[in-house]
N, C-alpha and C positions, 0 to 999 in steps of 0.2 A: 412576760411582765413580772414573773416571780411569785405569782399566787399559787403555784403548785409546789413550791419548795416547802418541805417539811409538812406536807398535808396531803395524804392519800387516805383520808378517813371519811366517815359518814357525817358530813357537815349538815347541820340542821338549822342554824341561824347565823346571820351575819348582820353587822351594824357598822355604819360609817361614823367617824368622829375625827376631828382634827386634834388628835391626842398630843402631838408635839408643838402645836401652836404655830406652825409654819405656813398656814393658809391653804393647805391641801388636805383632803380627806384621807384618813388612815382607816384600815378595815380590821375589825375583830371578827374571827370566825369561831363559832362554838361547834365542837364536834361531839357526836354521840359517843363514839369510841375513840379514845386516845386524847392527846393533848390539844388544847385550843391554840389558836394562832392570833397574833396581832401583827398585821402587815403594815409597816410604816411606808408611807408613800414618799419616795425620793424622786421627785420630778417625773412621775409616771411609771417608775419601776418600784416594785414592792419588795421589802426585806422583812422577814419574820423576826420580830424583836420580843416576842412574848416572854421567853425565858429571861432575857436580859433586863426587862423592866418589871418582872414579877407578876405577870398575869397568865402564865402558862398553866391554866387550870386543867386538872387531869380527871375530871369527873365526866358524867354523861351530859354534855351540854345540850340544852334545849332552846335557850333564848339569851339575848344580850340587850341591855339597856344602859344608856349613858346619861349622866346628870352630875351636878355638883351637889350631892346630897347633904354634905356637911357645910356648905357655903364658905369654903376656904379659898375659892377662886381657881381651884384645879378640878379637872374633869375626873369623875369616878365611874367605875363600870360594875354592873351587877350581872351575874351569869346565873340563869335558872338551870338547875341540874336535877337529876333524879336522886331522891333521898331513899335510903333503904334501912328500915328499922331492923330487919333481920341481919343485914350486912353490918350494921353498927354493933349489934350484940355479938355476932360471931367473930368478927375480926379483932375484938379486944380480949378474947379468951386465950389463955396460955396454950391450950391444946391446938388452937388454930395456928399459932406461930410455929409450933413444933411440927405440925402435919402439912403445912403449906409448901407447895412445890411450884416453881415457875410462875408464880403470881406477881413477882416483882417485890421491891422493898415494902415492908409492912406498912410504913406510913402512907405509901401511895395506894395500897389496897384499902386501907382505912379511909383515905380521902375519897375514894370512889363512892363510898356509901354515905359520906357526910352530908351531901346535899348542896344547896346553893352557895354562891360565893359573892362577896362584896369586896372589891379592890378600891381603896381610896388613893387618889392621886397624891404623890409625895414630892418633896423638894427634889430637884435634879431630874425630873421627868419619869421617875419610876412609880411604882404602886406598892401599897402595903395591904396585905390581906386582913380585913377587919370583920370577916364573916362571923366568927364566933362571938366576939365582943359586942357586935351589933345585933346578935340574936336573930340572924336571918338565914341560917343554914337549913332549918327544917321547913320545907315548903311542900313536902310529900313529892309526888311525881309532877314536877313543875314544867308544864308545857310552854308557858309564855310568861313574860314579866315585863313590866314597864314602870318607870318612875313617873309619878304624876302628883301634883299638889291637890289631893282629894278634898281636903277640908279648908283650902284657901288660907292657910296660915303662913305661907311663904316658904315652907319646908317641903322638899320632895318626899313623897311617900312611895312605898312599893306596893304594886298590885301584882299578885302572882296567881295565874290561872293554873289549877292543878286538877288531877283526877285520873283514874284509870279503872276500868271495869275489871273486877277481880272475881266476881261470882256471876251466877246466871240472872240475878235480880238486877234490873236496869237502874235502880236507885242506889246500888252498892258501889260507891265511888271511893 
């Protein structure tokens, strides 16, 4: 069916949405390690189009949620990832760039630590990364996320469940 193409990773979340508006469900797969996939459903066969449409997120994917958050009539996707304060500090130091080996291009290594991603639907069927300007990247260790109109104002809000035990104290999240 094509769902194994370009994806031999640790998939943690998947979500269906008719991204291309052709009446059948397409599948976004968030992977803990490696790039995420958007499989376009072409009559029951799936083709990975994540790179071509701009949603090939390269962080540690934990969750996926679809909505029209900006009410422009196009579907948008939010991917909950792991944020790393230490990673953000280290990867921007000059010494890190000089000493780095086999980690990949610097921008991709920095992206791994950045956190969550918000991709807005764009004209022509692609997406634009609006994560930084929407101020949604830092969600800590984001296990799950969902769009929901929490305050009933007609706008989709983001709810992000996060946390990770880091010490022996049970309340240290």
